[in-house]
Short mmCIF file of the C-alpha atoms (twelve columns), coordinates in Angstrom:
data_MODEL
# 
_entry.id   MODEL 
# 
loop_
_atom_site.group_PDB 
_atom_site.id 
_atom_site.type_symbol 
_atom_site.label_atom_id 
_atom_site.label_alt_id 
_atom_site.label_comp_id 
_atom_site.label_asym_id 
_atom_site.label_seq_id 
_atom_site.Cartn_x 
_atom_site.Cartn_y 
_atom_site.Cartn_z 
_atom_site.pdbx_PDB_model_num 
ATOM 1   C CA . MET A 1   -17.364 -17.917 4.169   1 
ATOM 2   C CA . ARG A 2   -17.797 -14.298 3.084   1 
ATOM 3   C CA . HIS A 3   -17.282 -11.392 5.452   1 
ATOM 4   C CA . LYS A 4   -19.497 -8.444  4.495   1 
ATOM 5   C CA . ASP A 5   -18.691 -6.313  7.537   1 
ATOM 6   C CA . ASN A 6   -15.359 -5.616  9.267   1 
ATOM 7   C CA . VAL A 7   -13.560 -7.211  6.347   1 
ATOM 8   C CA . TYR A 8   -9.937  -7.667  7.271   1 
ATOM 9   C CA . VAL A 9   -9.035  -10.159 4.547   1 
ATOM 10  C CA . TYR A 10  -10.397 -10.159 1.005   1 
ATOM 11  C CA . GLU A 11  -9.430  -11.465 -2.407  1 
ATOM 12  C CA . LEU A 12  -8.804  -9.448  -5.552  1 
ATOM 13  C CA . HIS A 13  -7.441  -10.878 -8.791  1 
ATOM 14  C CA . ASP A 14  -4.918  -13.551 -7.740  1 
ATOM 15  C CA . ASN A 15  -3.938  -11.892 -4.471  1 
ATOM 16  C CA . LEU A 16  -5.184  -11.883 -0.901  1 
ATOM 17  C CA . TYR A 17  -5.460  -8.423  0.665   1 
ATOM 18  C CA . ILE A 18  -5.301  -7.351  4.299   1 
ATOM 19  C CA . ASN A 19  -7.352  -4.322  5.329   1 
ATOM 20  C CA . LEU A 20  -5.701  -2.867  8.457   1 
ATOM 21  C CA . THR A 21  -7.234  0.586   8.783   1 
ATOM 22  C CA . ASN A 22  -9.337  3.269   7.130   1 
ATOM 23  C CA . LYS A 23  -7.025  6.026   8.341   1 
ATOM 24  C CA . CYS A 24  -4.785  7.753   5.819   1 
ATOM 25  C CA . THR A 25  -2.426  10.729  5.703   1 
ATOM 26  C CA . SER A 26  -3.710  11.599  2.225   1 
ATOM 27  C CA . ASN A 27  -7.106  12.175  0.661   1 
ATOM 28  C CA . CYS A 28  -6.432  11.450  -3.012  1 
ATOM 29  C CA . GLU A 29  -9.100  12.716  -5.376  1 
ATOM 30  C CA . PHE A 30  -9.023  9.537   -7.476  1 
ATOM 31  C CA . CYS A 31  -9.017  7.079   -4.547  1 
ATOM 32  C CA . VAL A 32  -11.429 4.215   -5.122  1 
ATOM 33  C CA . ARG A 33  -12.854 4.551   -1.606  1 
ATOM 34  C CA . ASN A 34  -14.310 7.925   -2.598  1 
ATOM 35  C CA . GLN A 35  -16.405 6.121   -5.198  1 
ATOM 36  C CA . LYS A 36  -17.605 2.900   -3.597  1 
ATOM 37  C CA . ASP A 37  -17.785 1.157   -0.233  1 
ATOM 38  C CA . GLY A 38  -15.806 -1.951  -1.063  1 
ATOM 39  C CA . ILE A 39  -14.919 -4.784  -3.397  1 
ATOM 40  C CA . GLY A 40  -17.722 -7.057  -4.575  1 
ATOM 41  C CA . GLU A 41  -19.780 -8.096  -1.532  1 
ATOM 42  C CA . ASP A 42  -17.089 -7.009  0.911   1 
ATOM 43  C CA . VAL A 43  -17.518 -3.603  2.560   1 
ATOM 44  C CA . LEU A 44  -14.049 -2.285  3.374   1 
ATOM 45  C CA . TRP A 45  -15.065 0.512   5.723   1 
ATOM 46  C CA . LEU A 46  -14.259 -0.788  9.210   1 
ATOM 47  C CA . ARG A 47  -16.125 -0.364  12.490  1 
ATOM 48  C CA . LYS A 48  -13.135 -1.849  14.326  1 
ATOM 49  C CA . GLU A 49  -9.490  -2.080  13.326  1 
ATOM 50  C CA . PRO A 50  -8.212  -5.664  13.408  1 
ATOM 51  C CA . SER A 51  -5.796  -7.262  15.814  1 
ATOM 52  C CA . VAL A 52  -3.294  -9.795  14.523  1 
ATOM 53  C CA . ASP A 53  -5.595  -12.543 15.820  1 
ATOM 54  C CA . ASP A 54  -8.530  -11.043 13.898  1 
ATOM 55  C CA . ILE A 55  -6.506  -11.105 10.691  1 
ATOM 56  C CA . MET A 56  -5.290  -14.658 11.154  1 
ATOM 57  C CA . ALA A 57  -8.802  -15.852 11.974  1 
ATOM 58  C CA . GLN A 58  -10.204 -14.474 8.714   1 
ATOM 59  C CA . MET A 59  -7.280  -15.860 6.733   1 
ATOM 60  C CA . GLU A 60  -8.337  -19.339 7.825   1 
ATOM 61  C CA . HIS A 61  -11.343 -19.017 5.493   1 
ATOM 62  C CA . PHE A 62  -9.080  -18.816 2.433   1 
ATOM 63  C CA . ASP A 63  -6.764  -21.263 0.687   1 
ATOM 64  C CA . VAL A 64  -3.808  -18.952 1.324   1 
ATOM 65  C CA . PRO A 65  -1.115  -20.906 -0.585  1 
ATOM 66  C CA . SER A 66  -3.205  -20.675 -3.760  1 
ATOM 67  C CA . TYR A 67  -2.710  -16.884 -3.981  1 
ATOM 68  C CA . LYS A 68  0.256   -15.177 -5.621  1 
ATOM 69  C CA . GLN A 69  0.923   -12.838 -2.714  1 
ATOM 70  C CA . ILE A 70  -0.438  -11.236 0.419   1 
ATOM 71  C CA . VAL A 71  -0.988  -7.487  0.021   1 
ATOM 72  C CA . PHE A 72  -1.304  -5.046  2.903   1 
ATOM 73  C CA . CYS A 73  -3.675  -2.465  1.465   1 
ATOM 74  C CA . GLY A 74  -7.415  -1.996  1.964   1 
ATOM 75  C CA . TYR A 75  -9.252  1.291   2.484   1 
ATOM 76  C CA . GLY A 76  -6.488  3.124   4.322   1 
ATOM 77  C CA . GLU A 77  -2.727  3.507   4.713   1 
ATOM 78  C CA . PRO A 78  -1.429  0.170   6.085   1 
ATOM 79  C CA . THR A 79  1.799   1.550   7.544   1 
ATOM 80  C CA . LEU A 80  -0.243  3.548   10.065  1 
ATOM 81  C CA . ARG A 81  -0.756  0.155   11.786  1 
ATOM 82  C CA . LEU A 82  2.924   -0.728  11.544  1 
ATOM 83  C CA . ASP A 83  3.199   -3.082  14.537  1 
ATOM 84  C CA . THR A 84  0.160   -5.084  13.444  1 
ATOM 85  C CA . LEU A 85  1.429   -5.138  9.860   1 
ATOM 86  C CA . LEU A 86  4.872   -6.427  10.806  1 
ATOM 87  C CA . GLU A 87  3.630   -9.035  13.266  1 
ATOM 88  C CA . SER A 88  1.090   -10.309 10.722  1 
ATOM 89  C CA . ALA A 89  3.766   -10.451 8.013   1 
ATOM 90  C CA . LYS A 90  6.028   -12.460 10.317  1 
ATOM 91  C CA . ILE A 91  3.310   -15.021 11.009  1 
ATOM 92  C CA . ILE A 92  2.370   -15.194 7.326   1 
ATOM 93  C CA . LYS A 93  5.980   -15.828 6.350   1 
ATOM 94  C CA . GLU A 94  6.395   -18.547 8.976   1 
ATOM 95  C CA . LYS A 95  3.061   -20.247 8.347   1 
ATOM 96  C CA . TYR A 96  2.584   -19.889 4.605   1 
ATOM 97  C CA . ASN A 97  5.950   -18.766 3.158   1 
ATOM 98  C CA . ILE A 98  4.116   -16.642 0.582   1 
ATOM 99  C CA . PRO A 99  5.346   -13.327 -0.941  1 
ATOM 100 C CA . THR A 100 4.192   -10.172 0.846   1 
ATOM 101 C CA . ARG A 101 3.586   -6.684  -0.512  1 
ATOM 102 C CA . ILE A 102 2.695   -3.294  0.931   1 
ATOM 103 C CA . ASN A 103 0.690   -0.767  -1.087  1 
ATOM 104 C CA . THR A 104 1.524   2.591   0.453   1 
ATOM 105 C CA . ASN A 105 1.559   6.349   -0.066  1 
ATOM 106 C CA . GLY A 106 5.187   6.361   1.076   1 
ATOM 107 C CA . GLN A 107 4.642   8.834   3.911   1 
ATOM 108 C CA . ALA A 108 5.413   6.458   6.791   1 
ATOM 109 C CA . ASN A 109 8.802   7.979   7.657   1 
ATOM 110 C CA . LEU A 110 7.179   11.401  7.865   1 
ATOM 111 C CA . TYR A 111 4.458   9.979   10.099  1 
ATOM 112 C CA . TYR A 112 6.815   8.197   12.508  1 
ATOM 113 C CA . LYS A 113 9.556   10.834  12.218  1 
ATOM 114 C CA . LYS A 114 12.158  8.136   11.660  1 
ATOM 115 C CA . ASP A 115 13.191  5.571   9.056   1 
ATOM 116 C CA . ILE A 116 10.987  2.498   9.480   1 
ATOM 117 C CA . THR A 117 12.194  0.662   6.371   1 
ATOM 118 C CA . PRO A 118 14.793  -1.528  8.164   1 
ATOM 119 C CA . GLN A 119 11.845  -3.253  9.863   1 
ATOM 120 C CA . PHE A 120 10.708  -4.582  6.475   1 
ATOM 121 C CA . GLU A 121 13.862  -6.717  6.172   1 
ATOM 122 C CA . GLY A 122 12.962  -10.382 5.675   1 
ATOM 123 C CA . LEU A 123 9.233   -9.755  6.093   1 
ATOM 124 C CA . ILE A 124 8.213   -7.719  3.048   1 
ATOM 125 C CA . ASP A 125 9.100   -8.753  -0.505  1 
ATOM 126 C CA . LYS A 126 7.668   -5.806  -2.399  1 
ATOM 127 C CA . VAL A 127 6.722   -2.210  -1.647  1 
ATOM 128 C CA . SER A 128 4.448   -0.407  -4.109  1 
ATOM 129 C CA . ILE A 129 4.433   3.368   -3.590  1 
ATOM 130 C CA . SER A 130 1.874   5.723   -5.128  1 
ATOM 131 C CA . LEU A 131 3.883   8.443   -6.889  1 
ATOM 132 C CA . ASN A 132 0.835   9.995   -8.584  1 
ATOM 133 C CA . HIS A 133 2.695   12.922  -10.202 1 
ATOM 134 C CA . SER A 134 6.111   14.213  -11.201 1 
ATOM 135 C CA . ASP A 135 5.855   17.537  -9.351  1 
ATOM 136 C CA . ALA A 136 5.471   18.234  -5.628  1 
ATOM 137 C CA . ASP A 137 2.916   21.033  -6.035  1 
ATOM 138 C CA . GLU A 138 0.775   19.048  -8.463  1 
ATOM 139 C CA . TYR A 139 1.043   15.987  -6.217  1 
ATOM 140 C CA . ASP A 140 -0.284  18.041  -3.320  1 
ATOM 141 C CA . LYS A 141 -3.205  19.326  -5.394  1 
ATOM 142 C CA . ILE A 142 -4.496  15.813  -6.082  1 
ATOM 143 C CA . CYS A 143 -3.355  13.903  -2.993  1 
ATOM 144 C CA . HIS A 144 -4.015  16.446  -0.242  1 
ATOM 145 C CA . SER A 145 -1.492  14.986  2.199   1 
ATOM 146 C CA . ILE A 146 -1.395  16.311  5.754   1 
ATOM 147 C CA . TYR A 147 2.288   16.989  5.032   1 
ATOM 148 C CA . GLY A 148 1.566   19.240  2.065   1 
ATOM 149 C CA . THR A 149 4.284   19.442  -0.589  1 
ATOM 150 C CA . LYS A 150 6.786   17.779  1.796   1 
ATOM 151 C CA . ALA A 151 4.997   14.489  1.167   1 
ATOM 152 C CA . PHE A 152 6.403   14.232  -2.361  1 
ATOM 153 C CA . ASP A 153 10.084  14.376  -1.402  1 
ATOM 154 C CA . GLY A 154 9.256   12.242  1.612   1 
ATOM 155 C CA . LEU A 155 7.896   9.417   -0.514  1 
ATOM 156 C CA . LEU A 156 10.886  9.562   -2.862  1 
ATOM 157 C CA . ASP A 157 13.250  9.293   0.092   1 
ATOM 158 C CA . PHE A 158 11.134  6.441   1.448   1 
ATOM 159 C CA . ALA A 159 11.437  4.607   -1.880  1 
ATOM 160 C CA . GLN A 160 15.215  4.938   -1.855  1 
ATOM 161 C CA . ARG A 161 15.440  3.655   1.703   1 
ATOM 162 C CA . CYS A 162 13.137  0.717   0.943   1 
ATOM 163 C CA . LYS A 163 15.595  -0.459  -1.716  1 
ATOM 164 C CA . GLU A 164 18.090  -1.299  1.029   1 
ATOM 165 C CA . HIS A 165 15.730  -3.707  2.779   1 
ATOM 166 C CA . VAL A 166 13.110  -4.904  0.277   1 
ATOM 167 C CA . PRO A 167 13.845  -6.978  -2.860  1 
ATOM 168 C CA . TYR A 168 11.428  -5.126  -5.120  1 
ATOM 169 C CA . VAL A 169 10.324  -1.483  -4.951  1 
ATOM 170 C CA . VAL A 170 7.966   0.093   -7.464  1 
ATOM 171 C CA . LEU A 171 6.479   3.556   -7.945  1 
ATOM 172 C CA . THR A 172 2.992   3.726   -9.433  1 
ATOM 173 C CA . ILE A 173 0.971   6.324   -11.314 1 
ATOM 174 C CA . VAL A 174 -2.482  6.212   -12.875 1 
ATOM 175 C CA . ASP A 175 -2.886  6.131   -16.640 1 
ATOM 176 C CA . ILE A 176 -4.949  9.329   -16.848 1 
ATOM 177 C CA . LEU A 177 -1.867  11.509  -16.346 1 
ATOM 178 C CA . PRO A 178 -0.651  13.385  -19.464 1 
ATOM 179 C CA . GLU A 179 2.081   11.646  -21.440 1 
ATOM 180 C CA . LYS A 180 4.564   14.387  -20.506 1 
ATOM 181 C CA . VAL A 181 3.992   13.747  -16.810 1 
ATOM 182 C CA . GLN A 182 4.220   9.986   -17.298 1 
ATOM 183 C CA . ASN A 183 7.593   10.435  -18.981 1 
ATOM 184 C CA . GLU A 184 8.784   12.664  -16.151 1 
ATOM 185 C CA . CYS A 185 7.736   9.996   -13.664 1 
ATOM 186 C CA . LYS A 186 9.745   7.412   -15.608 1 
ATOM 187 C CA . VAL A 187 12.838  9.605   -15.210 1 
ATOM 188 C CA . ILE A 188 12.199  9.948   -11.475 1 
ATOM 189 C CA . ALA A 189 11.943  6.177   -11.094 1 
ATOM 190 C CA . GLU A 190 15.098  5.634   -13.152 1 
ATOM 191 C CA . ASN A 191 17.025  8.147   -11.055 1 
ATOM 192 C CA . ILE A 192 16.023  6.334   -7.881  1 
ATOM 193 C CA . GLY A 193 16.689  2.956   -9.447  1 
ATOM 194 C CA . VAL A 194 13.195  1.505   -9.080  1 
ATOM 195 C CA . THR A 195 10.451  0.353   -11.440 1 
ATOM 196 C CA . LEU A 196 7.571   2.591   -12.559 1 
ATOM 197 C CA . ARG A 197 4.189   0.958   -13.040 1 
ATOM 198 C CA . ILE A 198 1.413   2.760   -14.900 1 
ATOM 199 C CA . ARG A 199 -1.908  1.368   -13.711 1 
ATOM 200 C CA . LYS A 200 -5.556  1.809   -14.577 1 
ATOM 201 C CA . LEU A 201 -7.409  4.507   -12.625 1 
ATOM 202 C CA . ILE A 202 -9.524  1.892   -10.847 1 
ATOM 203 C CA . GLU A 203 -8.345  -1.691  -10.514 1 
# 
């Protein structure tokens, strides 16, 4: 069964994705949602944000154990629905015992005004954080966070804190950045002690 509207669960590559919200604290110029409405037949703009029951109901239409991992992502910042994210992850772990990942802009601690990363313990296996640049001012120019230049240091602090509770933490940048900036990002990741992943502009 394919869900073309209010898509809460969708497949991409070998992973199953969970679309929690369209809200975001950033408005990145290169974000895929500024270019198209969804993935394949699935429109990822939501009329209604999902409950945990909504998510679990749509997951029933997929052979969940056949996927490599469950990814909290979609067309918005998943940590803005933190309670729903964590409760869903708990059920997924108990029911399917499959790896879980969050794709995030790393601004959750700024949003909640506290460190939320301890809540990931035992529920989230990987956190992928969009670094996007090596400089706070340049980051702000392309990501347009509601936190301005503070978002950059905030996401770096978030990455460091995630390391204490999540087995695998990675920073990501897109491959269109100049080589100099890419190298600077590698140094940032090394200093934090996490992996840097250079990805295609649109995946």
